[in-house]
C-alpha positions in Angstrom: -8.2 39.8 13.8 -7.5 37.9 10.9 -4.4 37.0 9.3 -3.2 34.1 6.7 -0.2 33.5 5.3 -0.4 34.5 1.6 3.1 33.4 -0.5 6.0 31.4 0.1 8.9 32.4 -1.4 10.9 29.1 -3.1 14.1 30.3 -4.6 14.5 28.4 -8.4 16.8 28.8 -10.5 14.3 29.5 -13.4 11.0 30.5 -13.9 10.3 28.6 -16.6 11.5 25.2 -15.8 10.1 25.8 -12.1 6.2 26.7 -13.7 6.6 23.7 -15.7 7.7 21.4 -13.3 4.9 23.1 -10.7 2.6 22.4 -13.2 2.9 19.4 -15.1 4.2 17.1 -12.8 2.3 18.6 -9.5 -0.7 20.0 -11.6 -0.8 23.0 -9.6 -2.5 25.7 -11.3 -0.4 29.3 -12.7 -2.2 32.2 -10.9 -0.1 34.6 -12.3 3.0 35.4 -14.4 4.0 38.9 -14.6 6.9 40.5 -15.9 8.2 43.4 -13.5 12.0 43.6 -15.0 14.0 42.5 -17.8 15.0 39.9 -15.3 12.6 39.3 -12.2 9.1 38.3 -12.4 6.2 37.5 -10.2 5.2 34.1 -10.7 2.4 32.3 -8.1 1.4 28.4 -8.6 -1.4 27.0 -5.9 -2.1 23.3 -5.5 -5.9 22.4 -7.3 -8.3 23.8 -5.5 -6.2 25.8 -2.7 -7.4 29.5 -1.6 -4.9 30.0 1.0 -1.8 30.4 0.3 0.7 30.0 -3.4 3.8 29.8 -3.8 6.1 32.9 -5.0 8.7 31.5 -7.7 11.7 33.8 -6.8 15.0 33.3 -9.3 18.0 33.6 -7.1 19.3 36.9 -8.0 22.8 36.7 -6.9 25.3 34.0 -5.2 24.2 33.2 -1.6 20.5 32.8 -3.2 21.7 30.2 -6.1 23.3 28.4 -3.1 20.0 28.7 -1.3 18.3 26.6 -4.6 17.3 23.3 -3.4 18.1 23.4 0.3 16.1 26.4 1.4 15.7 24.8 5.0 18.9 23.0 5.4 17.9 19.9 4.0 14.2 19.3 6.7 11.0 18.8 5.0 10.3 22.2 3.2 6.8 21.9 2.1 3.7 19.9 2.7 1.3 19.2 0.2 -2.0 18.1 1.6 -3.8 16.0 -0.6 -7.8 14.3 -0.2 -6.5 11.1 -1.8 -3.2 9.8 -1.2 -3.1 7.0 -3.4 -4.1 8.9 -6.2 -1.7 11.5 -6.1 1.3 9.1 -5.1 0.5 6.9 -7.9 0.4 9.9 -10.2 3.1 11.1 -9.4 5.1 7.8 -9.7 4.0 7.4 -13.0 5.7 11.6 -13.7 8.9 10.0 -12.2 8.4 12.8 -9.1 11.9 11.5 -6.5 10.2 9.8 -3.3 12.9 9.8 -0.3 10.8 8.2 2.4 8.2 5.5 1.5 4.7 5.9 2.0 3.8 5.3 5.5 0.8 5.9 8.4 1.8 8.3 10.8 -0.5 9.1 14.3 -1.4 13.0 11.7 -2.3 10.9 8.5 -0.5 8.8 5.4 2.9 10.5 4.3 5.6 10.3 2.1 8.3 12.4 1.0 9.1 13.5 -2.2 11.9 16.1 -3.8 10.7 18.7 -6.3 12.9 19.5 -9.1 15.6 21.7 -6.9 16.0 18.8 -4.5 13.9 20.7 -2.0 11.9 18.3 0.9 7.8 18.0 0.7 5.8 16.2 2.5 2.6 14.5 0.4 0.3 14.0 3.1 -3.6 13.0 3.7 -4.0 14.2 7.3 -6.6 12.2 9.5 -8.6 13.2 12.0 -6.0 13.7 14.5 -4.3 16.1 12.7 -4.5 19.4 13.7 -3.8 21.8 10.4 -6.6 23.6 8.3 -9.0 20.9 6.6 -8.5 20.5 3.0 
């Protein structure tokens, strides 16, 4: 049997501001932007070169969802952006004024720093090393 995670829903305040952040600040690719209704769109973005999983940008539809924007995991790191060149991507993100809340450090599993997306969700920027058991990039 083969299975995979195809999409991860990320609750956003506004489709267009989220698309702008992910495509212009993080260099993600806009895979799809389909209007489903007057209020709802199907918006998929993915890091460059990614083939396994996309972010589904989901506009908050009620107060409970609005309350979750930027804090979908209770303040823990939510998403892990693997890179094949940590320093290149870190420098580019700093130049684009991405806020890093934890500086770069070397861990047993690779080089990592924690940054915030436009809503405050925490991400790891991570260049895995040979000890990292995750899928290779």
